[in-house]
N, C-alpha and C positions, 0 to 999 in steps of 0.2 A: 291596579292606581298606580298612578306615575308618583314614585317616589325619589324627592330631587338627590338627597343623600346617596340612598341605593344607587341610584345610576351614576351617579358622579363615582360613586365605588365601583360600579361594576367596568366603566371607562377605564379607571386607573388601572384596573384586573388585565384586560383585553391587552393595555399597553405595555404594561410590565413583563407580561408573560408572553409577548408577541405572536400574540394570537392572529391568524388568519383568517381561520372559519370559525362560525358557530353554529353548532345544532340545535335546532328548537325541537324540544321534545313536548308531547302533550298523549294524552291514551284516548282511544274510543270508550264505548259503552261496555264492551267486554273487559276491556285492560289491553289490548295490542299497543304497542310503543309505535308513534308514527313519529317519523324523523323529516326534517329538511334544514337545510344546510344553507347558510347566507354568510357572503363577507365580511370579516371582522368590522371592515369601515362603518359598512351599514349602522352597527350599535355604537359607534363613536359618534352619531348626531341622535339629536332629541326624538325626532322623528319617530321610529318604530319603538320606542319604548311608552310612546304617547299614544299614537294612532296603529299600532301594529301592524301584521299584515294579511293579506287575504288571502282564502283558499276555498278549496271546492269542498263543503261541506258534506255534500250527497255521496261524496267516495269513500266515508267516514263511517263503519257501523252504528247504525243509534244516534246520528246526528238528525240532520235533517233530509227533506226532499230533494228530486233536482230541481224540481219549479222554485225553489227557495234558496238556491243551493249555497250563495256566499254567503262566509263566515270568516269572522276575525281572530288572528292568534295573537294573543300582547304579551311579551316577556315580561316576567317578574323579574325585576333585577337583583331580588335578593338571592334567586338562585345559580346565577352565574358561576359557574364552574370549570377550568383549566382541566385538561383530560392530557396531561405529557405523557401517558403509556399507550395513547390511542396513534397505533402506527409510527406516523416521524413526528407525532405534536405539532405544535402550532393550532390544535382544535380547541373548542370550550364548547359546553353545553349549558343551554339557560332550558328552564321548564314554561311553558306558554301556559296561559287561559286561554279561555275559547271565548268570543265573545258574538254577542248578536248584532250581524250589520247595521241593523236600521239605529238601535238604541243604546249601540256601545256597553250594554247592561250585561252582565256575567249570561251567558248561557246558562240556562237550568238544565240543559242537558250532562252538562260536561261535569265527567265524574270527580274532578279536583274542586269544583264547585260544590258538587254534592256532599262531600266532606268537609268542605268549609263552613256550610250550613251546620253539618253536626257540630262545630265548635261552638259556633252563636245558639247553639240549641244550651249546651253546658253552659255558656256565661247567662242566658237569660232566666235560666233556675236556680242561677246564684253560686255557680262556682266558677272557679279559675279557670282550669282546665284539665284534659286527662290525657297522662302520658301511656304512650303505646312503646311495644316492643316488641315486634313481628321478629319470629324465627321460620324464615324460610329454608326447609331444605329442599335437595336436589340432587341428580345423579352425575358424575362426570364419567363417562363413557370414553376411552382410550379407543380412537379409530379404529385401530388394529385388532380391536376386540369383535366388531362388527360381522354380522355373515357378508362373504365373498360375493354373494348375488350372482352367481354364473348358472345358474336357471332361471327360467322366466316363474313369473310369478303364479301363474295356474300351475305351475309343476309343482313351485314348493305347497301350492293349498292343497294340492291333489295327494301330495305324499304327508298332509300333513304337519309341516314343518312350519315352524312360528318362526317367523325373520324379526327374531331379536337377539340381543348381544348374546355371545358366545360365552361359557361358563369359564374361568381364571383355572390355573392350575391346580388339579386336584386336590395335592397337599399342602401348596405354597400361598394358594389363593382364599381370599375369604370367603366365609360359607353364609349363603344367604342368610339373611336376618344375624348374625353371629359379626357384625363387624363393628357395633358401638366401642367408641373409645380404642379402637385397632392400632395397634404400634407400628411403626416404621422399621425394618423396610416391608412387613406386610402392608401396612397403609402407604401406597405408594405417589397417594395425592397430596401428603402434606405441603410440600414446596409449592403445590399451587394455591392452595388454601392460604399459604404464608403471602405469597405475593397478591392474592384476591384481598387478605386482609389489609394488608399494607396501602395496598392502592383505596380501602375503601377509609380507612384510618386517615390519609392524605387528603380524602374529599369529604373530610371532616366527620364521619361517622366513627362511632366510638364502638369497637370492636370486643366483646366481653372475654370469646374463646371462641376458637374453632377446633373441628373435631371431626373423626369420621365417626358418621351414625351406622346405624344398625343395618343396613343394604349394604351387599356387596362392593359397590359402587356408590355409596350414598355418601354426602358431606353434609356439614352445616355450619354457620359462620354465626352465633348470634350478635345481635346488636344491640348494645344498650338504648334505654327508653329515650325515646324522641317528644318533643311536648305537646304535638297535637296532629291529629287524625289529616292534616295535610302535608304537614311535614313529614310524618311516618307514610304516607302514600308516596309522595317524591320520593324517600329513600328506598321504597321498595322496588319500585320500580328502576331505579337505578342500579340497584344489588342485580336482578337478574339482567339488565343491559350489559354492566360490566362482567357480571360472573362467565358471560356468552362470549363476550370478543374477548378477555382475556383467554376463555378455555381455546377457543379460536385458535391461537396464538401456540398456545400449549400443544397442540394437535389434539385437544378434547372435546367431546360434544355433552352441550350440558343441556339437561332437560330438566323442567319443573314438572312433569307430566304427574298428576296425584299417583298414577300406577302405571309404571312404566313397565315392569316384570311381574309377570302372572302369580309366583311365589314366595316372593320377597317383598321386604317391606314399602311401603307408599309412602310419597313427599307430601307432607303437613306444612301449614301454615300457622302455628301455634301463636295465638296474640295476648299478650299480658298487660293488662292496664291498671290504671291507678287513677283515682280522681281527687283531685285536690281543690282547697279553697286557700288562698294566696298560696304558702308553703308547707302547709298541714296537712297531712292525707287524711280525708274523711272517710276511707274503707279501714283505717286502723284503729283498735280498741284494746288497750291493754288488759283491759278488766276481762275481755271476752275469753272462752276458753279456747276459741281457735283466733284471737287476736284480730277478730273480724268485729265491724263497726254492724249496726241495725241497717244503715245506707247501702255499703256493701253488702247485706244480705239483700236487699231489695233489689238491688243492681243485679246478683246472680239469679233473683227471681224473674227480672224481667229478659235475660237473657233465655231461662229455662221455656219461660212462656212463648216467645217469640223464635225458639231455635227451629222449628219445622218450618216457620214461613222466610226463616232467612238463608234454608240452606242452599236455594236456588243460586243466591247471592255468594254465599261462604264456599260452596262445594259446584260449580256451575259447569263442569261438562259431563258426559255421557260416563269419562272415565274417573272423573270424582266417584262414584258410587261401587266402582272396583276395589276403591283403596278401601270405602266405610264398609268391612267386613269384621268379623270378631278376630280378636287373638292378633291384631296389627299394630296394636297398641295407638288404632284411629277408633276413636268414639262411635258410636251406634247408637248409645242409649241416652236417655235426657233425663242427666242429676247433674249434682254437684259432689265433689269430693274433698278431704282433707290430702294430700299429696296424691292419691289414690289416680293412677295413669288412664284406668278404664271408664271413666266419667269424662262428661261433657264439658261441664268446669270444672276446673281444681283449683285451688290455695297449695302454692306452691312452699318450700322450705323456705324462709326467712332468711337463710344463712348471710352474715355478712350486713344486714339489713337492720335500723333503728329507725322505732316508728312509723315504720313503713309496711306493707303488705301490698302485694297484686292479685290479681283473679287471672287466671289463665284461660282464656278460651280454646279447646284443644280439636274442632271440627272445622274449622278454615283448610285449605289448601293453596296453593300457592300458583295453581289456575286463576283464582280469582282475583277479580280488579280489587287491587288491595282499598283503594280511596271507597270504593262501595262497601268492601269487607267491613272496614273501621266505622263507616258510616250506618251501616245496619246494625253493629254490635252497641253503638253509642246510642242510637235509638233507643232498641233494644230494654237496655240496662236502664236509661233516665225515664223509662216507661214504668219500670220496674220501680224506681224510687217516687215517682208521682202518685201511683197506686199501690205504691205500699203493698207489694207483690212479694208474699213469703215463699220463701224455695223452697221450705220444710227443712229436715235435719239431714248433715252429709252421708252419704253412702259409703261406707271403708271396706265393702266386701267385694271383690271382684267381680263386676257385674256380668261379664264374660260366661262367667260359670254359673249365672243366675238360670233356674228354669224359667216356664212361663208362670207358675205360680209366684215365684218370689219375686218376680218383676212386679205382677199385679199387686203381691201386697204391699210392696212399694212406691206403687204408683208410677213407676217408669216406662216411658214410651219410647218407642224410636224414632229414628229420625225416619226422611224419606228415602225409600233404597232405590228409588230409580231418580234421573231427573225430571221426568216427567211429573211423576208424583210432587215431588220441589216445586215446579212450577204452579201446582195446581194450591199450593199449600201459600207459596207466595201471594197468589192473587187473594187469597182468602184473607191476609192478614195486611191491615190497614195502616197501623205502624210500620213496619216495613215498607210497603209501598209510599206511605209519605214521605220516608228516608229517603226516597228516590226520586221523588217528586211524578207528577202524571208524565211527564213529557219520555223521561227515561226508564219507568215501570212498561211504560207501552211496549217502547223499543226494545227493551229487554227481553220481555216476554215473547214478543215477535221473532226474534232471533235464536231464542233458545229451543222456541215451537218448531221454528224450520231445523235447525239442528236435530231435534229428537227422531222427527219423521226422517231427515236424512239416513239418521243412525238404526231407524227400523227397516232399512230398506238397504241394508247393507249384508254381505253373506262374508262371515269371516270363515276360518281354518278351523275353530273349535265346529261349526256348523259341517264342514266337510266330513271331519274327521268321527261326530258323532252321527251325523245322518246320513251320510251318504251312500250306504249299504242298508239301505232301511228297504 
């Protein structure tokens, strides 16, 4: 939507920062970032802000077919952002909205617009906004730690050698699952996290803190709450883009793969949420034992009710389900708790907060499309409020240690174990499908079913090691 004030401000920024090229950013249905560059002078005129630029939508996953391939990408002037750290400078980024070429209305399958519809749902139900704070974990591998690759892939497979990063020094290195809050110089990535955090701050994102995570090469930079699902989605995509670019400048390979190493911690994208009416948190109740309002409990109930149905969106890769296993702090059971990290939803400690409390969903991972993830979490939670879904009492025992009888006693169900199961659950959940809309739901299922079938056809190192000599 054309906004004169924002457009004029964007033009001033381009002139002031001596920008020569502007990158247009948008994502496909599975969250892959798509980028194209145009001379900055194009953005100093009004036409592109009003009319956008055409592109081939049939070449973008989940958009349109070849016989209806023309689409429009129109820049959102509010998102203009200089990238002074980007190579030689003189480059800016702007986030694009995708439009239907005939109507110039928002394309219903654009992930950013799907998040926008979730924002509207909140307002339609009488609330002001929901703040979201995503925690994106990632691994930063030194290129020198990777295998040399002198042998052929087949020879490696026949020997049963996994082509994964080599271990660190057996004495000085961080051990698997023992890296949480590691200190320098053992934590060799602190300087990189400092630089990345400074770039995020200069880009308008408030960094709460950063630290080494549990995995031997695992990192986390926590961003403070963002005002809505669209801005949180923009920030998450930019975070991943920035980390990869700055990592390449530091001779690091950055991955947000959910489970990059078989015996080390997986990468999560925990999402903290808090619902507001005006400036008042509707989740907070000082008279409740856990400081939780009934609204918050219903919101939790909605997330638990639709947890299975949303898992294909929040954990969308075959690799995601190698993270969702016991004893790696990734939730596999559908329950809520206070503080307890073995639960799918937990209520974090309120340290430093006044009249405020948030809900943390712990099952999403960073391979997910953040716009879709935030949308389904919101639709699920708001469905809980609408239908007054009771989540039951919190489970404070370590759920990983429970046997089948205890799980049954507490009525604790399990998340899908595979992408295939998750797709089936998604197809049976009308609320989660409605969150995406008909076009995006079908496109997503088609892509993921193809991915699952491709996965089934692959022969891994594990297969050779386990079955070659049967």
